N, CA, C and O atoms as a GROMACS GRO file, in nm:
protein
  460
    1UNK      N    1   0.073  -0.128  -0.009
    1UNK     CA    2   0.035  -0.022  -0.011
    1UNK      C    3   0.066   0.127   0.019
    1UNK      O    4   0.089   0.166   0.134
    2UNK      N    5   0.067   0.214  -0.094
    2UNK     CA    6   0.131   0.345  -0.097
    2UNK      C    7   0.123   0.428   0.037
    2UNK      O    8   0.022   0.414   0.107
    3UNK      N    9   0.216   0.506   0.073
    3UNK     CA   10   0.213   0.586   0.188
    3UNK      C   11   0.077   0.690   0.181
    3UNK      O   12   0.056   0.780   0.098
    4UNK      N   13  -0.006   0.648   0.294
    4UNK     CA   14  -0.107   0.753   0.306
    4UNK      C   15  -0.238   0.717   0.215
    4UNK      O   16  -0.335   0.792   0.204
    5UNK      N   17  -0.226   0.602   0.157
    5UNK     CA   18  -0.343   0.564   0.064
    5UNK      C   19  -0.455   0.484   0.168
    5UNK      O   20  -0.418   0.404   0.255
    6UNK      N   21  -0.589   0.520   0.143
    6UNK     CA   22  -0.683   0.460   0.213
    6UNK      C   23  -0.716   0.318   0.175
    6UNK      O   24  -0.720   0.268   0.063
    7UNK      N   25  -0.740   0.261   0.300
    7UNK     CA   26  -0.756   0.113   0.264
    7UNK      C   27  -0.919   0.091   0.213
    7UNK      O   28  -1.008   0.164   0.256
    8UNK      N   29  -0.944  -0.016   0.120
    8UNK     CA   30  -1.060  -0.017   0.051
    8UNK      C   31  -1.154  -0.085   0.159
    8UNK      O   32  -1.107  -0.153   0.250
    9UNK      N   33  -1.316  -0.058   0.141
    9UNK     CA   34  -1.405  -0.109   0.208
    9UNK      C   35  -1.389  -0.249   0.250
    9UNK      O   36  -1.413  -0.270   0.369
   10UNK      N   37  -1.353  -0.351   0.175
   10UNK     CA   38  -1.332  -0.478   0.189
   10UNK      C   39  -1.211  -0.512   0.289
   10UNK      O   40  -1.209  -0.619   0.350
   11UNK      N   41  -1.109  -0.417   0.302
   11UNK     CA   42  -0.998  -0.421   0.390
   11UNK      C   43  -1.053  -0.360   0.512
   11UNK      O   44  -0.999  -0.405   0.613
   12UNK      N   45  -1.117  -0.297   0.528
   12UNK     CA   46  -1.164  -0.214   0.646
   12UNK      C   47  -1.274  -0.339   0.736
   12UNK      O   48  -1.271  -0.358   0.858
   13UNK      N   49  -1.351  -0.401   0.650
   13UNK     CA   50  -1.455  -0.493   0.709
   13UNK      C   51  -1.386  -0.584   0.815
   13UNK      O   52  -1.450  -0.617   0.914
   14UNK      N   53  -1.256  -0.624   0.798
   14UNK     CA   54  -1.195  -0.726   0.871
   14UNK      C   55  -1.103  -0.676   0.967
   14UNK      O   56  -1.031  -0.754   1.030
   15UNK      N   57  -1.097  -0.537   0.987
   15UNK     CA   58  -1.028  -0.467   1.090
   15UNK      C   59  -1.076  -0.423   1.206
   15UNK      O   60  -1.197  -0.401   1.197
   16UNK      N   61  -1.024  -0.396   1.334
   16UNK     CA   62  -1.065  -0.353   1.428
   16UNK      C   63  -1.033  -0.229   1.440
   16UNK      O   64  -0.923  -0.197   1.393
   17UNK      N   65  -1.125  -0.111   1.513
   17UNK     CA   66  -1.077   0.025   1.512
   17UNK      C   67  -1.063   0.044   1.650
   17UNK      O   68  -1.131  -0.025   1.726
   18UNK      N   69  -0.976   0.135   1.696
   18UNK     CA   70  -0.982   0.205   1.812
   18UNK      C   71  -0.912   0.346   1.808
   18UNK      O   72  -0.847   0.386   1.711
   19UNK      N   73  -0.934   0.420   1.926
   19UNK     CA   74  -0.906   0.543   1.945
   19UNK      C   75  -0.793   0.547   1.999
   19UNK      O   76  -0.779   0.486   2.105
   20UNK      N   77  -0.686   0.617   1.945
   20UNK     CA   78  -0.540   0.634   1.990
   20UNK      C   79  -0.541   0.701   2.146
   20UNK      O   80  -0.625   0.774   2.200
   21UNK      N   81  -0.436   0.657   2.187
   21UNK     CA   82  -0.416   0.765   2.335
   21UNK      C   83  -0.414   0.922   2.300
   21UNK      O   84  -0.454   1.011   2.374
   22UNK      N   85  -0.372   0.932   2.205
   22UNK     CA   86  -0.362   1.084   2.203
   22UNK      C   87  -0.490   1.156   2.149
   22UNK      O   88  -0.494   1.274   2.114
   23UNK      N   89  -0.595   1.066   2.148
   23UNK     CA   90  -0.747   1.140   2.088
   23UNK      C   91  -0.825   1.100   2.260
   23UNK      O   92  -0.798   1.009   2.338
   24UNK      N   93  -0.907   1.190   2.268
   24UNK     CA   94  -0.999   1.178   2.367
   24UNK      C   95  -1.128   1.217   2.297
   24UNK      O   96  -1.122   1.284   2.194
   25UNK      N   97  -1.231   1.184   2.341
   25UNK     CA   98  -1.379   1.182   2.275
   25UNK      C   99  -1.500   1.208   2.389
   25UNK      O  100  -1.467   1.152   2.493
   26UNK      N  101  -1.603   1.262   2.400
   26UNK     CA  102  -1.712   1.279   2.485
   26UNK      C  103  -1.839   1.322   2.416
   26UNK      O  104  -1.849   1.432   2.362
   27UNK      N  105  -1.948   1.218   2.421
   27UNK     CA  106  -2.050   1.238   2.363
   27UNK      C  107  -2.141   1.339   2.443
   27UNK      O  108  -2.135   1.340   2.566
   28UNK      N  109  -2.221   1.420   2.377
   28UNK     CA  110  -2.300   1.532   2.449
   28UNK      C  111  -2.442   1.509   2.358
   28UNK      O  112  -2.450   1.436   2.259
   29UNK      N  113  -2.532   1.578   2.406
   29UNK     CA  114  -2.683   1.542   2.346
   29UNK      C  115  -2.666   1.584   2.196
   29UNK      O  116  -2.716   1.513   2.109
   30UNK      N  117  -2.602   1.691   2.166
   30UNK     CA  118  -2.627   1.715   2.013
   30UNK      C  119  -2.498   1.679   1.933
   30UNK      O  120  -2.494   1.682   1.810
   31UNK      N  121  -2.403   1.648   2.003
   31UNK     CA  122  -2.269   1.608   1.910
   31UNK      C  123  -2.182   1.548   1.993
   31UNK      O  124  -2.204   1.568   2.113
   32UNK      N  125  -2.080   1.473   1.960
   32UNK     CA  126  -1.969   1.418   2.018
   32UNK      C  127  -1.857   1.516   1.980
   32UNK      O  128  -1.831   1.557   1.867
   33UNK      N  129  -1.795   1.547   2.095
   33UNK     CA  130  -1.663   1.636   2.066
   33UNK      C  131  -1.537   1.543   2.088
   33UNK      O  132  -1.510   1.491   2.197
   34UNK      N  133  -1.464   1.527   1.972
   34UNK     CA  134  -1.325   1.461   1.961
   34UNK      C  135  -1.232   1.526   1.962
   34UNK      O  136  -1.239   1.606   1.869
   35UNK      N  137  -1.107   1.540   2.043
   35UNK     CA  138  -1.006   1.623   2.047
   35UNK      C  139  -0.866   1.530   2.033
   35UNK      O  140  -0.841   1.427   2.095
   36UNK      N  141  -0.789   1.591   1.941
   36UNK     CA  142  -0.677   1.535   1.892
   36UNK      C  143  -0.562   1.590   1.956
   36UNK      O  144  -0.503   1.682   1.898
   37UNK      N  145  -0.508   1.536   2.098
   37UNK     CA  146  -0.423   1.598   2.154
   37UNK      C  147  -0.298   1.646   2.086
   37UNK      O  148  -0.232   1.741   2.131
   38UNK      N  149  -0.263   1.578   1.972
   38UNK     CA  150  -0.132   1.627   1.918
   38UNK      C  151  -0.157   1.707   1.855
   38UNK      O  152  -0.061   1.783   1.865
   39UNK      N  153  -0.242   1.758   1.774
   39UNK     CA  154  -0.256   1.882   1.691
   39UNK      C  155  -0.334   1.989   1.765
   39UNK      O  156  -0.323   2.105   1.725
   40UNK      N  157  -0.415   1.958   1.876
   40UNK     CA  158  -0.485   2.069   1.952
   40UNK      C  159  -0.613   2.099   1.896
   40UNK      O  160  -0.683   2.186   1.947
   41UNK      N  161  -0.660   2.019   1.770
   41UNK     CA  162  -0.788   2.051   1.704
   41UNK      C  163  -0.901   1.961   1.759
   41UNK      O  164  -0.888   1.846   1.800
   42UNK      N  165  -1.002   2.026   1.755
   42UNK     CA  166  -1.136   1.928   1.800
   42UNK      C  167  -1.222   1.938   1.690
   42UNK      O  168  -1.229   2.036   1.616
   43UNK      N  169  -1.286   1.834   1.682
   43UNK     CA  170  -1.390   1.781   1.567
   43UNK      C  171  -1.528   1.748   1.646
   43UNK      O  172  -1.537   1.678   1.746
   44UNK      N  173  -1.642   1.819   1.571
   44UNK     CA  174  -1.773   1.785   1.626
   44UNK      C  175  -1.825   1.673   1.557
   44UNK      O  176  -1.836   1.704   1.438
   45UNK      N  177  -1.863   1.554   1.578
   45UNK     CA  178  -1.948   1.467   1.504
   45UNK      C  179  -2.096   1.471   1.564
   45UNK      O  180  -2.125   1.492   1.682
   46UNK      N  181  -2.191   1.446   1.450
   46UNK     CA  182  -2.344   1.441   1.481
   46UNK      C  183  -2.349   1.355   1.574
   46UNK      O  184  -2.242   1.310   1.617
   47UNK      N  185  -2.479   1.311   1.630
   47UNK     CA  186  -2.507   1.179   1.702
   47UNK      C  187  -2.492   1.054   1.638
   47UNK      O  188  -2.451   0.957   1.703
   48UNK      N  189  -2.524   1.044   1.505
   48UNK     CA  190  -2.517   0.944   1.438
   48UNK      C  191  -2.379   0.905   1.425
   48UNK      O  192  -2.344   0.792   1.458
   49UNK      N  193  -2.287   1.002   1.371
   49UNK     CA  194  -2.141   0.967   1.372
   49UNK      C  195  -2.075   0.909   1.514
   49UNK      O  196  -2.012   0.804   1.520
   50UNK      N  197  -2.099   0.988   1.615
   50UNK     CA  198  -2.073   0.954   1.743
   50UNK      C  199  -2.093   0.832   1.766
   50UNK      O  200  -1.994   0.769   1.803
   51UNK      N  201  -2.226   0.757   1.755
   51UNK     CA  202  -2.286   0.664   1.804
   51UNK      C  203  -2.181   0.552   1.712
   51UNK      O  204  -2.143   0.444   1.758
   52UNK      N  205  -2.148   0.599   1.583
   52UNK     CA  206  -2.092   0.491   1.491
   52UNK      C  207  -1.912   0.480   1.560
   52UNK      O  208  -1.853   0.373   1.573
   53UNK      N  209  -1.865   0.589   1.587
   53UNK     CA  210  -1.745   0.587   1.648
   53UNK      C  211  -1.723   0.509   1.794
   53UNK      O  212  -1.618   0.459   1.833
   54UNK      N  213  -1.854   0.512   1.863
   54UNK     CA  214  -1.864   0.425   1.999
   54UNK      C  215  -1.868   0.294   1.978
   54UNK      O  216  -1.806   0.223   2.058
   55UNK      N  217  -1.953   0.219   1.848
   55UNK     CA  218  -1.943   0.098   1.834
   55UNK      C  219  -1.844   0.059   1.769
   55UNK      O  220  -1.818  -0.061   1.775
   56UNK      N  221  -1.765   0.142   1.693
   56UNK     CA  222  -1.634   0.083   1.630
   56UNK      C  223  -1.529   0.053   1.730
   56UNK      O  224  -1.461  -0.049   1.724
   57UNK      N  225  -1.518   0.146   1.825
   57UNK     CA  226  -1.417   0.114   1.956
   57UNK      C  227  -1.505   0.021   2.038
   57UNK      O  228  -1.432  -0.057   2.100
   58UNK      N  229  -1.612   0.002   2.060
   58UNK     CA  230  -1.669  -0.136   2.143
   58UNK      C  231  -1.610  -0.241   2.123
   58UNK      O  232  -1.607  -0.324   2.213
   59UNK      N  233  -1.553  -0.263   2.014
   59UNK     CA  234  -1.490  -0.426   2.009
   59UNK      C  235  -1.534  -0.516   1.885
   59UNK      O  236  -1.644  -0.496   1.834
   60UNK      N  237  -1.458  -0.602   1.841
   60UNK     CA  238  -1.467  -0.671   1.735
   60UNK      C  239  -1.431  -0.606   1.605
   60UNK      O  240  -1.365  -0.502   1.601
   61UNK      N  241  -1.478  -0.672   1.492
   61UNK     CA  242  -1.441  -0.609   1.371
   61UNK      C  243  -1.528  -0.520   1.303
   61UNK      O  244  -1.650  -0.522   1.318
   62UNK      N  245  -1.470  -0.446   1.233
   62UNK     CA  246  -1.560  -0.334   1.160
   62UNK      C  247  -1.668  -0.404   1.138
   62UNK      O  248  -1.760  -0.372   1.213
   63UNK      N  249  -1.690  -0.484   1.069
   63UNK     CA  250  -1.801  -0.566   0.998
   63UNK      C  251  -1.907  -0.590   1.125
   63UNK      O  252  -2.025  -0.558   1.105
   64UNK      N  253  -1.877  -0.632   1.225
   64UNK     CA  254  -1.927  -0.644   1.355
   64UNK      C  255  -1.996  -0.531   1.400
   64UNK      O  256  -2.115  -0.531   1.431
   65UNK      N  257  -1.924  -0.438   1.403
   65UNK     CA  258  -1.975  -0.282   1.467
   65UNK      C  259  -2.086  -0.257   1.365
   65UNK      O  260  -2.200  -0.231   1.403
   66UNK      N  261  -2.052  -0.265   1.226
   66UNK     CA  262  -2.136  -0.219   1.151
   66UNK      C  263  -2.272  -0.306   1.136
   66UNK      O  264  -2.368  -0.253   1.081
   67UNK      N  265  -2.281  -0.438   1.182
   67UNK     CA  266  -2.388  -0.532   1.196
   67UNK      C  267  -2.470  -0.490   1.317
   67UNK      O  268  -2.588  -0.525   1.323
   68UNK      N  269  -2.412  -0.413   1.422
   68UNK     CA  270  -2.484  -0.376   1.577
   68UNK      C  271  -2.551  -0.262   1.511
   68UNK      O  272  -2.673  -0.245   1.520
   69UNK      N  273  -2.459  -0.170   1.432
   69UNK     CA  274  -2.546  -0.014   1.398
   69UNK      C  275  -2.662  -0.049   1.302
   69UNK      O  276  -2.764   0.019   1.315
   70UNK      N  277  -2.660  -0.152   1.203
   70UNK     CA  278  -2.752  -0.174   1.134
   70UNK      C  279  -2.897  -0.225   1.184
   70UNK      O  280  -3.006  -0.202   1.130
   71UNK      N  281  -2.866  -0.311   1.316
   71UNK     CA  282  -2.965  -0.324   1.377
   71UNK      C  283  -3.045  -0.223   1.477
   71UNK      O  284  -3.164  -0.226   1.506
   72UNK      N  285  -2.938  -0.125   1.525
   72UNK     CA  286  -2.996  -0.022   1.600
   72UNK      C  287  -3.059   0.060   1.547
   72UNK      O  288  -3.157   0.111   1.602
   73UNK      N  289  -3.012   0.098   1.405
   73UNK     CA  290  -3.082   0.206   1.316
   73UNK      C  291  -3.201   0.119   1.246
   73UNK      O  292  -3.287   0.186   1.190
   74UNK      N  293  -3.213  -0.008   1.244
   74UNK     CA  294  -3.308  -0.054   1.141
   74UNK      C  295  -3.266  -0.038   0.996
   74UNK      O  296  -3.352  -0.025   0.909
   75UNK      N  297  -3.161  -0.038   0.973
   75UNK     CA  298  -3.095  -0.006   0.827
   75UNK      C  299  -3.024  -0.124   0.774
   75UNK      O  300  -2.967  -0.205   0.847
   76UNK      N  301  -3.030  -0.133   0.614
   76UNK     CA  302  -2.971  -0.252   0.581
   76UNK      C  303  -2.803  -0.254   0.600
   76UNK      O  304  -2.740  -0.151   0.578
   77UNK      N  305  -2.752  -0.349   0.630
   77UNK     CA  306  -2.596  -0.375   0.684
   77UNK      C  307  -2.505  -0.302   0.569
   77UNK      O  308  -2.402  -0.238   0.593
   78UNK      N  309  -2.558  -0.320   0.450
   78UNK     CA  310  -2.456  -0.248   0.357
   78UNK      C  311  -2.460  -0.111   0.354
   78UNK      O  312  -2.353  -0.049   0.352
   79UNK      N  313  -2.557  -0.060   0.352
   79UNK     CA  314  -2.576   0.070   0.399
   79UNK      C  315  -2.480   0.138   0.500
   79UNK      O  316  -2.397   0.226   0.478
   80UNK      N  317  -2.513   0.073   0.624
   80UNK     CA  318  -2.448   0.122   0.731
   80UNK      C  319  -2.297   0.087   0.713
   80UNK      O  320  -2.217   0.162   0.770
   81UNK      N  321  -2.257   0.004   0.655
   81UNK     CA  322  -2.120  -0.032   0.626
   81UNK      C  323  -2.069   0.071   0.544
   81UNK      O  324  -1.962   0.116   0.586
   82UNK      N  325  -2.113   0.122   0.442
   82UNK     CA  326  -2.084   0.214   0.344
   82UNK      C  327  -2.073   0.349   0.416
   82UNK      O  328  -1.980   0.424   0.389
   83UNK      N  329  -2.161   0.379   0.502
   83UNK     CA  330  -2.157   0.523   0.572
   83UNK      C  331  -2.047   0.509   0.681
   83UNK      O  332  -1.958   0.593   0.678
   84UNK      N  333  -2.042   0.412   0.776
   84UNK     CA  334  -1.926   0.359   0.864
   84UNK      C  335  -1.809   0.394   0.790
   84UNK      O  336  -1.726   0.471   0.837
   85UNK      N  337  -1.796   0.338   0.673
   85UNK     CA  338  -1.661   0.318   0.616
   85UNK      C  339  -1.618   0.458   0.570
   85UNK      O  340  -1.497   0.483   0.572
   86UNK      N  341  -1.706   0.555   0.529
   86UNK     CA  342  -1.686   0.681   0.471
   86UNK      C  343  -1.628   0.765   0.604
   86UNK      O  344  -1.528   0.836   0.597
   87UNK      N  345  -1.705   0.744   0.726
   87UNK     CA  346  -1.673   0.824   0.844
   87UNK      C  347  -1.541   0.760   0.898
   87UNK      O  348  -1.469   0.834   0.965
   88UNK      N  349  -1.504   0.646   0.880
   88UNK     CA  350  -1.379   0.576   0.906
   88UNK      C  351  -1.279   0.634   0.850
   88UNK      O  352  -1.189   0.675   0.923
   89UNK      N  353  -1.270   0.654   0.698
   89UNK     CA  354  -1.185   0.710   0.631
   89UNK      C  355  -1.142   0.861   0.676
   89UNK      O  356  -1.024   0.896   0.681
   90UNK      N  357  -1.241   0.938   0.705
   90UNK     CA  358  -1.251   1.065   0.767
   90UNK      C  359  -1.153   1.069   0.864
   90UNK      O  360  -1.049   1.135   0.862
   91UNK      N  361  -1.203   0.974   0.971
   91UNK     CA  362  -1.126   0.986   1.119
   91UNK      C  363  -1.004   0.942   1.110
   91UNK      O  364  -0.919   0.989   1.186
   92UNK      N  365  -0.972   0.849   1.022
   92UNK     CA  366  -0.835   0.781   0.979
   92UNK      C  367  -0.764   0.911   0.954
   92UNK      O  368  -0.682   0.959   1.033
   93UNK      N  369  -0.798   0.967   0.840
   93UNK     CA  370  -0.724   1.080   0.793
   93UNK      C  371  -0.688   1.184   0.880
   93UNK      O  372  -0.591   1.258   0.863
   94UNK      N  373  -0.769   1.188   0.979
   94UNK     CA  374  -0.739   1.301   1.069
   94UNK      C  375  -0.669   1.265   1.189
   94UNK      O  376  -0.637   1.344   1.278
   95UNK      N  377  -0.644   1.124   1.188
   95UNK     CA  378  -0.553   1.096   1.296
   95UNK      C  379  -0.636   1.056   1.425
   95UNK      O  380  -0.575   1.041   1.531
   96UNK      N  381  -0.779   1.039   1.418
   96UNK     CA  382  -0.851   1.024   1.520
   96UNK      C  383  -0.897   0.862   1.562
   96UNK      O  384  -0.958   0.836   1.666
   97UNK      N  385  -0.870   0.794   1.494
   97UNK     CA  386  -0.860   0.632   1.511
   97UNK      C  387  -0.753   0.576   1.448
   97UNK      O  388  -0.682   0.641   1.372
   98UNK      N  389  -0.731   0.428   1.482
   98UNK     CA  390  -0.651   0.339   1.412
   98UNK      C  391  -0.704   0.225   1.374
   98UNK      O  392  -0.796   0.177   1.440
   99UNK      N  393  -0.664   0.173   1.282
   99UNK     CA  394  -0.738   0.027   1.251
   99UNK      C  395  -0.622  -0.077   1.252
   99UNK      O  396  -0.508  -0.055   1.213
  100UNK      N  397  -0.664  -0.180   1.296
  100UNK     CA  398  -0.580  -0.291   1.310
  100UNK      C  399  -0.615  -0.403   1.222
  100UNK      O  400  -0.717  -0.470   1.243
  101UNK      N  401  -0.535  -0.428   1.122
  101UNK     CA  402  -0.547  -0.540   1.036
  101UNK      C  403  -0.518  -0.675   1.084
  101UNK      O  404  -0.432  -0.686   1.171
  102UNK      N  405  -0.583  -0.785   1.036
  102UNK     CA  406  -0.578  -0.908   1.102
  102UNK      C  407  -0.431  -0.969   1.087
  102UNK      O  408  -0.395  -1.063   1.158
  103UNK      N  409  -0.354  -0.915   0.998
  103UNK     CA  410  -0.190  -0.958   1.003
  103UNK      C  411  -0.129  -0.895   1.077
  103UNK      O  412  -0.009  -0.923   1.066
  104UNK      N  413  -0.152  -0.806   1.163
  104UNK     CA  414  -0.089  -0.725   1.256
  104UNK      C  415  -0.063  -0.587   1.211
  104UNK      O  416  -0.016  -0.513   1.297
  105UNK      N  417  -0.088  -0.528   1.072
  105UNK     CA  418  -0.054  -0.386   1.056
  105UNK      C  419  -0.146  -0.321   1.101
  105UNK      O  420  -0.262  -0.361   1.101
  106UNK      N  421  -0.110  -0.215   1.143
  106UNK     CA  422  -0.152  -0.086   1.199
  106UNK      C  423  -0.150   0.023   1.108
  106UNK      O  424  -0.047   0.073   1.063
  107UNK      N  425  -0.299   0.072   1.072
  107UNK     CA  426  -0.325   0.176   0.996
  107UNK      C  427  -0.356   0.306   1.067
  107UNK      O  428  -0.455   0.311   1.139
  108UNK      N  429  -0.276   0.413   1.051
  108UNK     CA  430  -0.280   0.518   1.150
  108UNK      C  431  -0.311   0.679   1.082
  108UNK      O  432  -0.313   0.791   1.134
  109UNK      N  433  -0.330   0.640   0.964
  109UNK     CA  434  -0.366   0.745   0.875
  109UNK      C  435  -0.288   0.890   0.878
  109UNK      O  436  -0.175   0.874   0.923
  110UNK      N  437  -0.306   0.979   0.855
  110UNK     CA  438  -0.220   1.090   0.811
  110UNK      C  439  -0.134   1.107   0.931
  110UNK      O  440  -0.192   1.077   1.035
  111UNK      N  441  -0.004   1.148   0.946
  111UNK     CA  442   0.062   1.189   1.075
  111UNK      C  443   0.046   1.335   1.088
  111UNK      O  444   0.054   1.388   1.199
  112UNK      N  445   0.026   1.399   0.988
  112UNK     CA  446  -0.017   1.551   1.000
  112UNK      C  447  -0.168   1.566   0.969
  112UNK      O  448  -0.199   1.598   0.854
  113UNK      N  449  -0.275   1.543   1.072
  113UNK     CA  450  -0.404   1.555   1.075
  113UNK      C  451  -0.433   1.709   1.083
  113UNK      O  452  -0.457   1.774   1.185
  114UNK      N  453  -0.426   1.758   0.938
  114UNK     CA  454  -0.447   1.937   0.929
  114UNK      C  455  -0.596   1.934   0.908
  114UNK      O  456  -0.638   2.049   0.902
  115UNK      N  457  -0.695   1.840   0.894
  115UNK     CA  458  -0.836   1.879   0.879
  115UNK      C  459  -0.894   1.914   1.004
  115UNK      O  460  -1.012   1.949   1.010
   0.00000   0.00000   0.00000
């Protein structure tokens, strides 16, 4: 994979996601606030995106988290997978999550999370 190239949906489905130590987040009624301590930037996620972040970090693979979200929102799993994948790429690019591949590789996104 080329430096900073984004993983495909099929690659992400088998990964696990977690929030790295340099990122903190807290859900509120109208948004989830995510702070990257390395960059000093905070990001606001709408309630749905905040729920997706929580489910991704809860455990299991990306596909398992998407299945839980599909059940919660009563939506087709494929739709949730696509939506969660788009969010995942955005969070990854901003350095707000990391993806662990089954082979042990760690996807950390951009080291300069300027967004």
